[in-house]
C-alpha positions in Angstrom: 6.0 15.9 -1.0 5.5 12.5 0.7 8.6 10.6 1.7 8.2 7.7 -0.7 7.8 10.2 -3.6 11.1 11.9 -2.5 12.8 8.5 -2.5 11.6 7.7 -6.0 12.6 11.2 -7.2 16.1 10.7 -5.9 16.4 7.2 -7.3 14.3 7.0 -10.5 16.3 4.2 -12.2 17.1 2.0 -9.1 14.0 2.0 -6.8 10.7 0.3 -7.4 8.0 0.4 -4.7 6.0 -2.7 -4.1 3.0 -2.2 -1.7 1.7 -5.1 0.4 -1.4 -5.0 2.5 -1.5 -5.9 6.1 -5.0 -5.1 7.3 -5.0 -5.1 11.1 -7.7 -7.4 12.4 -8.8 -5.0 15.1 -9.4 -2.2 12.6 -12.9 -2.7 11.2 -12.3 -0.9 7.9 -8.7 -2.1 7.3 -9.7 -5.1 5.2 -12.4 -3.3 3.1 -10.0 -0.5 2.6 -7.2 -2.8 1.3 -9.7 -4.6 -1.0 -11.0 -1.2 -2.2 -7.5 0.0 -3.1 -6.8 -3.2 -5.0 -10.1 -2.9 -6.8 -9.2 0.7 -7.7 -5.8 -0.7 -9.0 -7.8 -2.8 -11.6 -8.9 0.6 -13.0 -5.4 2.1 -12.8 -6.1 4.2 -9.6 -4.3 2.4 -6.8 -2.1 5.2 -5.6 -4.8 7.8 -5.9 -7.2 5.6 -3.9 -4.5 4.8 -1.4 -3.6 8.4 -0.8 -7.2 9.4 -0.3 -7.8 6.6 2.2 -4.8 7.7 4.2 -5.9 11.3 4.0 -9.3 10.7 5.9 -9.6 10.9 9.6 -12.1 8.1 10.0 -12.8 5.3 7.5 -16.2 4.0 6.7 -18.0 2.2 3.9 -19.4 5.6 2.9 -15.9 7.1 2.7 -14.7 4.2 0.6 -17.7 4.6 -1.8 -17.2 8.4 -2.0 -13.5 8.0 -2.9 -14.5 5.6 -5.7 -17.0 8.1 -7.0 -14.6 11.0 -6.7 -12.0 9.1 -8.7 -14.6 8.4 -11.3 -14.2 4.6 -11.1 -16.7 2.3 -12.8 -18.7 1.6 -9.6 -20.2 -1.7 -10.7 -16.8 -3.1 -11.7 -15.2 -1.6 -8.5 -17.8 -3.3 -6.2 -17.5 -6.6 -8.1 -13.7 -6.5 -7.9 -13.6 -5.4 -4.3 -15.6 -8.5 -3.3 -14.0 -10.9 -5.8 -12.1 -14.1 -4.6 -9.1 -12.8 -6.6 -8.8 -9.6 -4.5 -9.4 -11.5 -1.2 -6.7 -14.0 -2.2 -4.2 -11.2 -2.8 -4.9 -9.6 0.6 -4.6 -13.0 2.3 -1.3 -13.7 0.5 0.0 -10.3 1.6 -0.9 -11.1 5.2 0.9 -14.5 5.0 3.9 -12.8 3.5 3.9 -10.2 6.3 3.8 -12.9 9.0 6.6 -14.8 7.3 8.7 -11.6 7.2 8.1 -11.0 10.9 6.0 -7.8 10.3 4.2 -6.8 13.5 2.8 -3.4 12.5 2.3 -0.9 9.8 3.9 0.7 8.0 6.9 -1.6 7.8 9.5 -0.9 5.0 11.9 -3.3 3.5 14.6 -2.4 1.0 15.9 -5.3 -0.9 14.6 -7.6 1.8 16.2 -5.7 4.7 14.0 -4.0 7.2 14.4 -0.2 7.3 14.8 1.2 10.8 15.5 4.8 10.1 12.5 6.0 8.1 13.9 9.4 7.2 15.0 10.4 3.7 18.6 10.0 4.8 17.8 6.6 6.3 16.2 5.4 3.1 19.1 6.7 1.0 21.8 5.1 3.2 20.2 1.7 2.9 19.5 2.1 -0.8 23.2 3.1 -1.4 24.4 0.2 0.7 22.3 -2.3 -1.2 23.4 -0.8 -4.6 27.0 -1.4 -3.5 26.3 -5.0 -2.8 24.9 -4.9 0.7 
């Protein structure tokens, strides 16, 4: 089971995951992949799309399109949403937020605004417990 799912399973009433995009400029398919996942979100399939993107060895436009088909998305809506100003604005805002927070790479994890250094299950839980006790 992926680590974030384990964290949620251990903390069902106290943890909420908010995913922010930071498509790295040097990665040709980072931006299209981020926009594709957000377009999939409009059809209720963000995490499924996200997980499939991270499960492929090499990203391409064909891979993105194939995932959309595999998840049975409305392809016309998906393509329209993926290229919409709204989705582009969300990605740009996420990038600005990452810069303001001092994020320099991905993945970066914050718990209650504090950067997580130990990304093991125990590390997650220790910081979650500390924050629940008032930091």
